[in-house]
C-alpha positions in Angstrom: -2.8 150.2 101.6 -4.1 147.3 99.7 -1.2 145.1 99.2 1.7 147.0 100.7 4.5 146.2 102.9 6.2 144.6 105.4 5.3 147.7 108.4 6.3 147.5 111.8 4.0 147.7 114.5 5.4 150.2 116.6 2.7 150.9 119.4 -1.1 149.5 120.3 -3.6 152.3 120.7 -6.4 150.2 121.3 -7.4 146.9 120.7 -8.2 147.4 117.3 -6.0 150.5 115.9 -2.2 150.4 115.5 0.6 152.9 115.1 2.8 151.5 112.0 6.0 152.4 110.8 6.0 152.6 107.2 9.3 153.0 105.9 13.2 153.8 107.4 12.3 157.5 107.5 10.4 157.2 110.3 7.0 157.8 108.6 4.0 156.4 110.4 0.2 155.8 110.0 -2.4 154.6 112.4 -4.9 151.5 110.6 -7.1 149.4 112.0 -6.7 145.8 112.6 -8.7 144.7 109.6 -5.8 146.5 107.4 -3.4 143.9 108.8 -2.3 140.5 108.0 1.0 139.0 109.2 4.3 139.2 107.2 5.4 135.2 106.1 8.1 136.2 103.9 11.5 135.5 104.6 13.3 138.6 103.0 12.4 141.1 105.2 14.0 144.4 104.3 17.0 145.7 106.4 15.3 148.2 107.6 12.7 146.2 108.6 14.6 144.0 110.4 16.8 147.0 112.1 13.4 148.6 113.2 12.5 145.5 114.3 14.9 145.1 117.3 15.2 148.2 118.1 11.5 147.7 119.2 12.3 144.2 121.4 15.3 146.0 123.0 12.7 149.0 124.2 10.6 146.7 125.7 12.8 144.5 127.5 
């Protein structure tokens, strides 16, 4: 999974393992923190923006 993404971190399973959302079709994967990097782009795909909003609304 090198140089892929961006993805949404859907859930923290532990201090080092996270469940990420790979695409708009709800495909998920569990990854270790050392495989993740902060997305620094300015044009995130629309599906990514939508999922971020959904997750933020669920936290509130």
